[in-house]
Backbone as numpy.savetxt, mean C-alpha at the origin, in Angstrom:
# Nx Ny Nz CAx CAy CAz Cx Cy Cz
-7.82 -11.74 -17.39 -8.67 -10.55 -17.39 -7.78 -9.31 -17.39
-8.01 -8.41 -18.34 -7.17 -7.24 -18.44 -7.52 -6.22 -17.37
-6.53 -5.44 -16.96 -6.79 -4.38 -15.99 -7.71 -3.35 -16.61
-8.61 -2.80 -15.80 -9.53 -1.77 -16.28 -8.86 -0.43 -16.10
-8.66 0.29 -17.16 -8.02 1.59 -17.08 -9.09 2.64 -16.83
-8.95 3.42 -15.80 -9.92 4.46 -15.45 -9.78 5.64 -16.39
-10.91 6.14 -16.93 -10.92 7.25 -17.85 -11.72 8.37 -17.23
-11.08 9.51 -17.02 -11.76 10.61 -16.34 -12.81 11.28 -17.22
-12.75 11.12 -18.54 -13.71 11.74 -19.43 -14.94 10.88 -19.62
-15.94 11.38 -20.35 -17.13 10.61 -20.67 -16.74 9.50 -21.60
-17.11 8.23 -21.30 -16.65 7.09 -22.07 -17.69 6.60 -23.07
-18.97 6.92 -22.83 -20.01 6.34 -23.68 -20.73 7.45 -24.43
-20.84 7.34 -25.73 -21.56 8.31 -26.55 -22.76 7.62 -27.16
-23.96 7.98 -26.75 -25.16 7.30 -27.22 -25.53 7.80 -28.62
-26.06 6.93 -29.42 -26.45 7.27 -30.79 -27.71 8.13 -30.77
-27.94 8.84 -31.88 -29.12 9.70 -31.97 -30.39 8.86 -31.92
-30.30 7.70 -32.60 -31.48 6.82 -32.62 -31.85 6.38 -31.21
-30.83 6.04 -30.44 -31.08 5.58 -29.06 -31.69 6.69 -28.23
-31.19 7.92 -28.45 -31.70 9.05 -27.69 -33.16 9.33 -28.03
-33.51 9.17 -29.32 -34.88 9.39 -29.72 -35.82 8.36 -29.11
-35.30 7.14 -28.98 -36.12 6.06 -28.41 -36.23 6.18 -26.90
-35.23 6.77 -26.28 -35.18 6.81 -24.82 -35.01 8.25 -24.33
-36.00 9.11 -24.48 -35.86 10.52 -24.08 -35.59 10.71 -22.61
-36.10 9.81 -21.78 -35.88 9.97 -20.33 -34.41 9.81 -20.01
-33.77 8.81 -20.63 -32.34 8.60 -20.41 -31.57 9.78 -20.95
-32.02 10.33 -22.09 -31.33 11.49 -22.66 -31.35 12.64 -21.68
-32.50 12.85 -21.02 -32.58 13.94 -20.05 -31.65 13.69 -18.87
-31.46 12.40 -18.51 -30.66 12.11 -17.33 -29.20 12.46 -17.51
-28.77 12.69 -18.76 -27.38 13.07 -18.99 -27.06 14.40 -18.35
-28.12 15.20 -18.09 -27.90 16.52 -17.49 -28.25 16.52 -16.00
-28.49 15.35 -15.47 -28.84 15.24 -14.05 -27.60 15.37 -13.18
-27.77 15.54 -11.86 -26.62 15.62 -10.95 -25.79 14.35 -10.98
-24.63 14.38 -10.31 -23.71 13.24 -10.27 -24.43 11.97 -9.85
-24.02 10.86 -10.46 -24.64 9.58 -10.15 -24.35 9.14 -8.72
-25.28 8.38 -8.17 -25.08 7.82 -6.83 -23.98 6.78 -6.91
-23.04 6.82 -5.96 -21.83 6.00 -6.05 -22.11 4.51 -5.95
-23.28 4.13 -5.45 -23.56 2.71 -5.31 -24.11 2.10 -6.59
-24.32 2.91 -7.64 -24.82 2.42 -8.91 -23.75 2.52 -9.98
-23.98 1.83 -11.09 -23.09 1.97 -12.23 -21.86 1.10 -12.11
-20.96 1.29 -13.06 -19.76 0.48 -13.13 -18.76 0.87 -12.06
-17.75 0.04 -11.91 -16.69 0.34 -10.95 -16.00 1.65 -11.32
-15.78 1.86 -12.61 -15.16 3.12 -13.06 -16.02 4.32 -12.66
-17.35 4.20 -12.85 -18.24 5.28 -12.49 -18.16 5.61 -11.00
-18.14 4.57 -10.20 -18.13 4.77 -8.75 -16.83 5.43 -8.29
-15.71 5.02 -8.88 -14.43 5.66 -8.54 -14.43 7.11 -8.99
-14.99 7.35 -10.18 -15.07 8.73 -10.68 -15.84 9.61 -9.71
-16.97 9.14 -9.25 -17.78 9.90 -8.30 -17.00 10.13 -7.00
-16.32 9.10 -6.51 -15.59 9.20 -5.25 -14.46 10.21 -5.31
-13.88 10.40 -6.49 -12.72 11.29 -6.61 -13.09 12.73 -6.94
-14.35 12.97 -7.28 -14.75 14.34 -7.60 -14.57 15.25 -6.39
-13.91 16.37 -6.64 -13.73 17.35 -5.58 -12.62 17.03 -4.60
-11.92 15.91 -4.80 -10.82 15.55 -3.90 -9.54 16.13 -4.46
-8.97 17.08 -3.75 -7.84 17.84 -4.27 -6.52 17.21 -3.84
-6.29 16.02 -4.34 -5.03 15.32 -4.11 -4.82 14.35 -5.27
-3.61 13.85 -5.40 -3.26 12.92 -6.48 -3.46 11.50 -6.00
-4.25 10.73 -6.73 -4.57 9.36 -6.35 -4.00 8.37 -7.36
-3.35 7.35 -6.87 -2.89 6.23 -7.68 -3.33 4.95 -6.99
-3.84 4.00 -7.76 -4.27 2.76 -7.12 -4.26 1.61 -8.11
-4.16 0.41 -7.55 -4.33 -0.82 -8.31 -4.94 -1.83 -7.37
-5.86 -2.64 -7.90 -6.51 -3.66 -7.08 -6.73 -4.90 -7.92
-6.75 -6.06 -7.24 -6.92 -7.34 -7.93 -7.67 -8.32 -7.04
-8.63 -9.00 -7.62 -9.26 -10.13 -6.96 -8.44 -11.37 -7.32
-7.71 -11.90 -6.36 -6.84 -13.04 -6.62 -7.60 -14.26 -7.12
-8.84 -14.38 -6.74 -9.59 -15.60 -7.02 -10.35 -15.57 -8.34
-10.57 -14.37 -8.89 -11.22 -14.27 -10.19 -10.28 -13.72 -11.26
-9.22 -13.05 -10.83 -8.30 -12.43 -11.77 -8.71 -11.03 -12.19
-9.86 -10.56 -11.75 -10.32 -9.22 -12.14 -9.42 -8.16 -11.50
-9.15 -7.09 -12.26 -8.31 -6.01 -11.77 -8.93 -4.66 -12.08
-8.46 -3.66 -11.37 -8.84 -2.27 -11.65 -7.65 -1.39 -11.33
-7.37 -0.46 -12.21 -6.25 0.45 -11.98 -6.58 1.88 -12.31
-6.01 2.77 -11.53 -6.08 4.21 -11.80 -4.65 4.74 -11.66
-4.02 5.02 -12.78 -2.59 5.36 -12.82 -1.77 4.34 -12.01
-1.95 3.05 -12.29 -1.34 2.02 -11.45 0.17 1.85 -11.62
0.72 2.35 -12.72 2.14 2.13 -12.99 2.99 3.38 -12.78
2.39 4.44 -12.28 3.14 5.64 -11.95 3.89 5.43 -10.64
5.11 5.91 -10.57 5.86 5.83 -9.33 5.24 6.74 -8.27
5.23 6.25 -7.04 4.67 7.01 -5.93 5.62 6.98 -4.74
5.50 7.98 -3.90 6.19 7.94 -2.61 5.51 6.87 -1.76
6.31 6.03 -1.13 5.74 4.92 -0.38 5.45 5.26 1.07
6.21 6.20 1.64 6.22 6.35 3.10 6.49 4.97 3.71
5.78 4.58 4.75 6.14 3.37 5.49 5.72 2.06 4.81
4.99 2.12 3.71 4.69 0.86 3.03 5.95 0.21 2.44
7.03 0.97 2.30 8.29 0.40 1.82 8.89 -0.57 2.84
8.36 -0.57 4.05 8.83 -1.52 5.06 8.47 -2.96 4.70
7.51 -3.16 3.83 7.15 -4.51 3.41 8.25 -5.18 2.60
8.82 -4.53 1.57 9.97 -5.15 0.90 11.16 -5.37 1.82
11.37 -4.48 2.78 12.45 -4.69 3.75 12.20 -5.97 4.54
10.96 -6.18 4.97 10.66 -7.39 5.73 10.87 -8.63 4.86
10.46 -8.57 3.60 10.66 -9.71 2.70 12.15 -10.00 2.52
12.94 -8.95 2.32 14.38 -9.14 2.14 15.03 -9.69 3.40
14.54 -9.27 4.57 15.06 -9.81 5.83 14.81 -11.31 5.91
13.62 -11.74 5.54 13.32 -13.18 5.53 14.25 -13.91 4.55
14.56 -13.28 3.41 15.48 -13.90 2.45 16.86 -14.06 3.07
17.35 -13.01 3.71 18.68 -13.07 4.32 18.73 -14.12 5.42
17.68 -14.21 6.22 17.63 -15.23 7.27 17.68 -16.62 6.64
16.94 -16.81 5.55 16.92 -18.12 4.89 18.27 -18.50 4.32
19.09 -17.50 4.00 20.43 -17.74 3.46 21.49 -17.86 4.55
21.07 -17.77 5.81 22.00 -17.91 6.92 22.82 -16.67 7.20
22.43 -15.53 6.64 23.18 -14.29 6.86 22.93 -13.72 8.26
21.88 -14.14 8.90 21.54 -13.69 10.25 20.52 -14.66 10.81
20.19 -14.49 12.09 19.17 -15.30 12.75 18.14 -14.38 13.37
16.88 -14.79 13.36 15.86 -13.99 14.00 16.11 -13.83 15.50
16.91 -14.71 16.07 17.20 -14.63 17.50 18.39 -13.71 17.82
19.08 -13.21 16.79 20.15 -12.24 17.03 19.58 -11.03 17.75
20.35 -10.51 18.70 19.87 -9.40 19.51 20.60 -8.11 19.16
19.88 -7.01 19.25 20.42 -5.68 19.00 20.35 -4.89 20.30
21.45 -4.21 20.65 21.49 -3.35 21.84 21.10 -1.93 21.42
20.06 -1.40 22.03 19.56 -0.08 21.69 20.45 1.01 22.24
20.80 1.98 21.39 21.59 3.14 21.80 20.76 4.40 21.59
21.11 5.45 22.31 20.36 6.70 22.18 20.37 7.21 20.74
21.50 7.09 20.07 21.60 7.61 18.71 20.78 6.80 17.70
20.31 5.62 18.12 19.46 4.81 17.24 18.03 5.34 17.17
17.62 6.06 18.19 16.21 6.45 18.31 15.87 7.57 17.32
14.77 7.36 16.57 14.30 8.38 15.64 12.85 8.70 15.95
12.43 9.88 15.57 11.08 10.35 15.88 10.05 9.70 14.94
8.80 9.99 15.22 7.73 9.45 14.41 7.12 8.22 15.05
6.59 7.33 14.22 5.84 6.19 14.73 6.74 5.22 15.50
6.13 4.55 16.48 6.85 3.50 17.18 6.96 3.71 18.67
7.48 2.68 19.33 7.58 2.68 20.80 9.02 2.60 21.28
9.96 2.20 20.42 11.34 2.00 20.88 12.00 3.25 21.46
11.64 4.47 21.02 12.22 5.64 21.68 11.93 5.71 23.18
10.90 4.98 23.64 10.57 4.95 25.06 11.40 3.92 25.82
12.13 3.05 25.09 12.98 2.06 25.74 14.24 2.72 26.27
14.91 2.05 27.19 16.13 2.59 27.78 17.35 2.19 26.96
18.33 3.06 26.96 19.61 2.73 26.34 20.18 1.47 26.99
20.63 0.55 26.16 21.15 -0.71 26.66 20.15 -1.85 26.62
18.87 -1.52 26.41 17.88 -2.58 26.25 18.21 -3.36 24.97
17.90 -4.64 24.98 18.15 -5.45 23.80 16.85 -6.03 23.27
16.82 -6.26 21.97 15.64 -6.81 21.32 16.08 -7.66 20.15
15.38 -8.75 19.89 15.76 -9.64 18.80 15.38 -9.03 17.46
16.01 -9.55 16.41 15.64 -9.12 15.06 14.17 -9.45 14.78
13.71 -10.58 15.30 12.29 -10.90 15.11 11.40 -9.85 15.77
11.76 -9.45 16.98 10.99 -8.42 17.66 10.98 -7.11 16.88
12.15 -6.74 16.33 12.22 -5.52 15.53 11.32 -5.61 14.31
11.30 -6.79 13.68 10.49 -6.94 12.47 9.01 -6.80 12.79
8.57 -7.32 13.93 7.18 -7.18 14.31 6.83 -5.73 14.63
7.70 -5.06 15.38 7.45 -3.66 15.70 7.40 -2.79 14.44
8.24 -3.10 13.46 8.29 -2.31 12.23 6.96 -2.33 11.49
6.24 -3.45 11.55 4.98 -3.56 10.84 3.79 -3.26 11.75
3.73 -3.88 12.91 2.56 -3.76 13.78 2.39 -2.33 14.28
3.49 -1.66 14.64 3.45 -0.27 15.12 4.14 0.69 14.17
4.59 0.21 13.02 5.33 1.01 12.06 6.52 1.72 12.72
7.19 1.03 13.62 8.25 1.63 14.43 9.44 2.04 13.55
9.73 3.34 13.55 10.81 3.86 12.71 12.19 3.47 13.22
12.36 3.44 14.54 13.65 3.03 15.11 13.93 1.57 14.77
12.92 0.72 14.90 13.07 -0.69 14.54 13.45 -0.84 13.08
12.85 -0.02 12.22 13.15 -0.07 10.79 14.62 0.23 10.54
15.13 1.30 11.14 16.53 1.66 10.93 17.48 0.59 11.47
17.12 -0.02 12.59 17.97 -1.07 13.16 17.99 -2.30 12.24
16.87 -2.61 11.62 16.85 -3.71 10.65 17.67 -3.36 9.41
17.65 -2.10 9.00 18.45 -1.68 7.84 19.95 -1.80 8.13
20.34 -1.73 9.40 21.75 -1.95 9.75 22.16 -3.38 9.40
21.22 -4.32 9.47 21.51 -5.73 9.17 21.19 -6.09 7.72
20.18 -5.44 7.15 19.72 -5.74 5.79 19.62 -4.41 5.03
20.74 -3.90 4.53 20.79 -2.54 3.98 19.89 -2.36 2.76
19.66 -1.09 2.45 18.81 -0.75 1.32 19.24 -1.39 0.02
20.53 -1.47 -0.24 20.99 -2.09 -1.48 20.60 -3.57 -1.54
20.66 -4.26 -0.40 20.25 -5.66 -0.36 18.74 -5.78 -0.61
17.96 -4.88 0.00 16.52 -4.87 -0.20 16.20 -4.65 -1.67
16.88 -3.70 -2.30 16.59 -3.36 -3.68 17.00 -4.47 -4.64
18.10 -5.15 -4.34 18.49 -6.31 -5.15 17.44 -7.40 -5.05
16.93 -7.62 -3.83 15.88 -8.63 -3.67 14.64 -8.25 -4.47
14.22 -6.98 -4.38 13.02 -6.52 -5.08 13.18 -6.67 -6.59
14.36 -6.34 -7.09 14.63 -6.47 -8.53 14.50 -7.93 -8.95
15.08 -8.82 -8.16 15.04 -10.25 -8.47 13.61 -10.78 -8.42
12.79 -10.24 -7.53 11.42 -10.70 -7.39 10.52 -10.16 -8.50
11.02 -9.17 -9.25 10.23 -8.60 -10.34 9.58 -7.28 -10.01
10.22 -6.51 -9.11 9.70 -5.20 -8.71 10.75 -4.13 -9.03
10.95 -3.80 -10.31 12.06 -2.92 -10.69 11.91 -1.48 -10.22
10.67 -1.05 -9.95 10.45 0.34 -9.51 10.39 0.48 -8.00
10.56 -0.62 -7.28 10.46 -0.59 -5.81 11.85 -0.46 -5.21
12.10 0.67 -4.54 13.43 0.95 -4.01 13.33 1.51 -2.59
14.14 0.95 -1.69 14.33 1.56 -0.37 15.48 2.54 -0.53
15.24 3.83 -0.29 16.20 4.86 -0.67 17.14 5.27 0.46
16.67 5.27 1.69 17.52 5.73 2.80 16.86 5.37 4.12
17.65 5.44 5.18 17.07 5.29 6.51 16.10 6.42 6.82
15.22 6.17 7.77 14.35 7.23 8.25 15.23 8.26 8.95
15.11 9.50 8.53 15.99 10.55 9.00 17.03 10.94 7.96
17.17 10.12 6.91 18.02 10.48 5.78 19.38 9.83 5.72
19.79 9.08 6.75 21.12 8.49 6.75 21.18 7.26 5.84
22.41 6.83 5.56 22.70 5.60 4.83 21.92 5.47 3.53
22.09 6.42 2.60 21.37 6.30 1.33 21.83 5.08 0.55
20.89 4.44 -0.11 21.23 3.32 -0.99 21.76 3.86 -2.31
22.26 2.98 -3.15 22.76 3.41 -4.47 21.63 4.07 -5.26
20.43 3.55 -5.14 19.30 4.12 -5.87 19.03 5.56 -5.45
19.28 5.89 -4.19 19.02 7.24 -3.69 19.91 8.26 -4.39
21.03 7.83 -4.92 21.95 8.74 -5.59 21.55 8.99 -7.04
20.56 8.25 -7.53 20.06 8.43 -8.89 19.08 9.59 -8.89
19.32 10.64 -9.71 18.45 11.83 -9.69 16.98 11.52 -9.93
16.66 10.45 -10.66 15.26 10.16 -10.95 14.47 9.79 -9.69
15.18 9.38 -8.63 14.50 9.00 -7.40 14.53 10.11 -6.34
15.06 11.26 -6.70 15.20 12.36 -5.74 13.88 12.79 -5.09
12.75 12.77 -5.82 11.51 13.29 -5.20 10.84 12.35 -4.20
11.37 11.14 -4.00 10.57 10.12 -3.33 10.88 9.89 -1.85
11.92 10.52 -1.32 12.16 10.44 0.12 12.63 9.08 0.58
11.82 8.42 1.42 12.21 7.15 2.03 12.22 6.00 1.03
11.20 5.95 0.19 11.09 4.84 -0.75 10.18 5.16 -1.91
10.26 4.31 -2.94 9.46 4.50 -4.15 8.96 3.15 -4.61
7.77 3.14 -5.19 7.22 1.93 -5.80 6.09 2.35 -6.73
5.30 1.39 -7.20 4.07 1.66 -7.94 2.95 0.85 -7.30
1.70 1.27 -7.46 0.61 0.47 -6.91 0.60 -0.96 -7.47
0.88 -1.13 -8.76 0.86 -2.47 -9.33 1.93 -3.36 -8.70
3.11 -2.81 -8.45 4.18 -3.61 -7.87 3.89 -3.97 -6.42
3.28 -3.05 -5.68 2.93 -3.38 -4.30 1.85 -4.46 -4.24
0.92 -4.44 -5.18 -0.07 -5.51 -5.24 0.60 -6.83 -5.59
1.58 -6.79 -6.51 2.31 -8.02 -6.87 3.04 -8.59 -5.66
3.62 -7.72 -4.84 4.30 -8.18 -3.63 3.31 -8.82 -2.67
2.16 -8.17 -2.47 1.16 -8.73 -1.58 0.62 -10.06 -2.10
0.45 -10.16 -3.41 0.00 -11.42 -3.99 1.04 -12.52 -3.75
2.32 -12.16 -3.83 3.38 -13.12 -3.53 3.31 -13.63 -2.10
3.07 -12.70 -1.16 2.91 -13.12 0.23 1.75 -14.10 0.37
0.61 -13.73 -0.22 -0.59 -14.55 -0.06 -0.45 -15.91 -0.75
0.26 -15.96 -1.86 0.44 -17.23 -2.58 1.60 -18.06 -2.03
2.37 -17.46 -1.12 3.47 -18.20 -0.51 4.72 -18.26 -1.35
4.89 -17.30 -2.28 6.05 -17.33 -3.18 7.15 -16.34 -2.78
6.95 -15.61 -1.70 8.00 -14.71 -1.20 8.87 -15.48 -0.22
10.06 -15.82 -0.64 11.05 -16.58 0.11 10.61 -18.03 0.29
9.52 -18.24 1.00 9.00 -19.59 1.23 7.55 -19.48 1.69
6.78 -20.56 1.59 5.41 -20.50 2.10 5.35 -20.12 3.58
6.32 -20.63 4.37 6.33 -20.32 5.81 6.61 -18.84 6.05
7.61 -18.29 5.34 7.93 -16.88 5.50 6.78 -16.00 5.06
6.18 -16.33 3.93 5.06 -15.55 3.42 3.90 -15.56 4.41
3.61 -16.72 4.96 2.50 -16.84 5.91 2.78 -16.01 7.16
4.02 -16.00 7.62 4.34 -15.21 8.81 4.17 -13.72 8.55
4.58 -13.27 7.36 4.39 -11.85 7.02 2.91 -11.48 7.04
2.08 -12.30 6.42 0.63 -12.03 6.41 0.09 -11.97 7.83
0.52 -12.89 8.68 0.04 -12.90 10.06 0.46 -11.65 10.82
1.68 -11.18 10.55 2.14 -9.94 11.18 1.27 -8.78 10.71
1.00 -8.71 9.41 0.21 -7.61 8.86 -1.22 -7.61 9.40
-1.74 -8.78 9.68 -3.10 -8.84 10.24 -3.17 -8.20 11.63
-2.02 -8.10 12.30 -1.98 -7.49 13.64 -1.61 -6.00 13.59
-1.42 -5.48 12.41 -1.05 -4.08 12.23 -2.12 -3.18 12.85
-1.69 -2.13 13.57 -2.60 -1.38 14.44 -3.33 -0.21 13.78
-2.82 0.30 12.67 -3.46 1.47 12.05 -4.62 0.99 11.18
-5.83 1.25 11.61 -7.04 0.80 10.91 -7.80 1.96 10.27
-7.12 3.07 10.02 -7.79 4.27 9.52 -8.03 4.26 8.02
-7.33 3.39 7.28 -7.44 3.39 5.83 -8.34 2.29 5.31
-7.75 1.27 4.70 -8.51 0.19 4.07 -9.55 -0.42 5.01
-9.22 -0.72 6.28 -10.21 -1.41 7.14 -11.36 -0.53 7.62
-11.26 0.77 7.46 -12.14 1.72 8.13 -13.63 1.44 7.89
-14.01 1.15 6.65 -15.42 0.96 6.30 -15.75 -0.50 6.01
-14.89 -1.41 6.45 -15.07 -2.83 6.15 -15.13 -3.65 7.44
-16.05 -3.35 8.32 -16.12 -4.09 9.59 -16.46 -5.55 9.35
-15.86 -6.39 10.16 -16.17 -7.81 10.09 -15.36 -8.59 9.08
-14.58 -7.91 8.24 -13.75 -8.60 7.26 -12.32 -8.70 7.77
-11.70 -9.85 7.55 -10.30 -10.02 7.91 -9.44 -9.25 6.91
-8.48 -8.50 7.42 -7.65 -7.64 6.57 -6.21 -7.69 7.05
-5.30 -7.84 6.10 -3.86 -7.72 6.38 -3.37 -6.50 5.61
-2.86 -5.50 6.32 -2.48 -4.27 5.61 -1.32 -3.56 6.28
-0.74 -2.61 5.54 0.33 -1.75 6.05 0.11 -0.36 5.51
0.08 0.62 6.40 -0.16 2.01 6.02 1.15 2.79 5.90
1.02 3.96 5.31 2.13 4.91 5.25 1.59 6.32 5.38
2.36 7.20 6.01 1.87 8.57 6.22 3.03 9.56 6.22
2.82 10.66 5.51 3.69 11.83 5.54 2.79 13.05 5.68
3.37 14.23 5.83 2.55 15.42 6.02 1.45 15.53 4.98
1.77 15.30 3.72 0.81 15.50 2.64 0.48 14.20 1.91
0.68 13.07 2.56 0.46 11.76 1.92 -0.15 10.78 2.90
-1.04 9.95 2.37 -1.52 8.76 3.08 -1.55 7.63 2.06
-1.12 6.44 2.50 -1.14 5.28 1.61 -1.49 4.05 2.42
-1.97 3.03 1.72 -2.31 1.77 2.37 -2.19 0.65 1.34
-1.63 -0.45 1.79 -1.45 -1.64 0.96 -1.99 -2.82 1.75
-2.84 -3.63 1.14 -3.36 -4.74 1.93 -4.19 -5.73 1.15
-4.64 -6.76 1.87 -5.53 -7.80 1.34 -6.79 -7.80 2.19
-7.92 -7.75 1.51 -9.22 -7.87 2.17 -9.77 -9.25 1.83
-10.05 -10.03 2.86 -10.53 -11.40 2.66 -12.06 -11.37 2.62
-12.59 -11.09 1.43 -14.04 -11.02 1.26 -14.59 -12.40 0.95
-15.90 -12.55 1.02 -16.54 -13.84 0.78 -16.45 -14.25 -0.69
-16.22 -13.27 -1.57 -16.16 -13.55 -3.00 -14.77 -13.28 -3.58
-13.75 -13.50 -2.76 -12.40 -13.37 -3.26 -11.50 -12.57 -2.35
-10.21 -12.83 -2.48 -9.21 -12.06 -1.75 -8.85 -10.85 -2.60
-9.23 -9.67 -2.11 -9.04 -8.43 -2.86 -7.78 -7.74 -2.36
-6.76 -7.68 -3.22 -5.51 -6.99 -2.89 -5.59 -5.58 -3.46
-5.12 -4.60 -2.70 -5.14 -3.24 -3.20 -3.97 -2.43 -2.66
-3.56 -1.46 -3.45 -2.55 -0.48 -3.04 -3.07 0.88 -3.46
-3.26 1.78 -2.50 -3.85 3.10 -2.76 -2.93 4.16 -2.16
-2.60 5.17 -2.95 -1.80 6.29 -2.47 -2.53 7.60 -2.76
-2.65 8.45 -1.76 -3.16 9.81 -1.92 -2.03 10.77 -1.54
-1.53 11.50 -2.53 -0.41 12.41 -2.30 -0.83 13.84 -2.66
-0.02 14.79 -2.23 -0.30 16.21 -2.43 -1.61 16.62 -1.75
-1.91 16.01 -0.62 -3.07 16.43 0.17 -2.79 17.85 0.69
-3.65 18.81 0.41 -3.32 20.22 0.72 -3.04 20.48 2.19
-3.86 19.95 3.09 -3.71 20.27 4.50 -2.90 19.21 5.23
-2.20 19.65 6.28 -1.49 18.72 7.16 -2.43 18.39 8.31
-2.78 17.11 8.43 -3.75 16.68 9.44 -3.33 15.30 9.91
-2.85 15.22 11.16 -2.38 13.94 11.69 -3.45 13.23 12.52
-4.70 13.64 12.34 -5.79 12.94 13.03 -6.22 11.73 12.21
-7.07 10.90 12.82 -7.58 9.73 12.12 -8.55 10.11 11.00
-8.97 11.37 10.97 -9.89 11.84 9.94 -9.18 12.60 8.83
-7.88 12.38 8.67 -7.17 12.96 7.54 -7.94 12.65 6.25
-8.11 13.63 5.36 -8.87 13.38 4.13 -8.32 12.22 3.30
-7.01 11.99 3.37 -6.44 10.86 2.64 -6.92 9.54 3.19
-6.95 9.41 4.51 -7.46 8.19 5.12 -8.92 7.95 4.73
-9.71 9.03 4.82 -11.14 8.91 4.52 -11.34 8.49 3.07
-10.54 9.05 2.17 -10.69 8.71 0.76 -10.22 7.29 0.48
-9.13 6.86 1.10 -8.68 5.48 0.95 -9.77 4.52 1.42
-10.39 4.84 2.53 -11.45 3.98 3.06 -12.61 3.87 2.09
-13.01 4.99 1.50 -14.12 4.97 0.55 -13.74 4.18 -0.70
-12.54 4.39 -1.21 -12.10 3.66 -2.40 -12.00 2.16 -2.11
-11.50 1.81 -0.92 -11.40 0.39 -0.57 -12.78 -0.25 -0.55
-13.75 0.46 0.00 -15.13 -0.05 0.04 -15.65 -0.29 -1.38
-15.40 0.65 -2.27 -15.85 0.53 -3.66 -15.14 -0.64 -4.35
-13.84 -0.76 -4.15 -13.07 -1.80 -4.81 -13.49 -3.19 -4.34
-13.71 -3.35 -3.05 -14.12 -4.66 -2.54 -15.47 -5.05 -3.13
-16.42 -4.13 -3.14 -17.74 -4.45 -3.70 -17.65 -4.68 -5.20
-16.90 -3.83 -5.89 -16.83 -3.92 -7.34 -16.08 -5.12 -7.86
-15.05 -5.55 -7.14 -14.24 -6.68 -7.59 -14.68 -8.00 -6.97
-15.65 -7.97 -6.09 -16.09 -9.21 -5.45 -17.10 -9.97 -6.32
-17.62 -9.30 -7.36 -18.58 -9.96 -8.24 -17.83 -10.79 -9.28
-18.26 -12.01 -9.44 -17.62 -12.86 -10.44 -18.06 -12.43 -11.84
-17.18 -12.57 -12.83 -17.52 -12.15 -14.19 -18.75 -12.89 -14.70
-19.49 -12.23 -15.61 -20.67 -12.88 -16.20 -20.24 -14.10 -17.00
């Protein structure tokens, strides 16, 4: 099934004969915006994006039917913390190769602590934590200090080599949180606008599909990643309007960006999606950030629209 490309313009031009036969429908062309619960998936997304003053990129796939939907799905986007998913995958690869052990311990130092999400800045200098513990904190609480400590063991260049080998050429971890230790990709001018990391919605969906199918490193590693993501604490995006559904996801946030990548386990298929809202005009760190609200609405539309089996 081919991906559905979203078209912002009018897609259907009715014939004169049809208009003559159906005058009521002809009049409806001048009616107010359509109700979002009716019409095609493209129509519903169009309605949802009207008046939203930010840049949206998304890709979604029903793993069980093969149906897809994309809106600028191959454009590079700033990842914010969703880039922590390829780092976790690369860490599992390194562990499988014997380069480290999940039981290896890291001693926390004051200079390791970075601001933003996470709990490790509240720990005392000299406290120790295993690599496994760091990996869980990086996803469940999006802990920035844990992320940087993992990058000390699995550097950005190693992450990017893994992503390239897996088939994610646009997915790059560019630098530590705070700007230190830039990877080789960070020195390439084309990646200058992306900050911490870069990817595309289609590639992030491909990564999530790999986790769900058990093809990232090993079935056991993939399953553990999914289980960690199911415990992720930020429920403001994809899960917001989907009560009662099991969801594995990872969010990302910057002053003017909100993103979410995840799998929704619906009754009519596993719906994978990656949604980024960037250039959000206002800075709002509340749970009602317009980006979060829009991601939640789009997720609701995508789950309903892609859960129907093809005719």
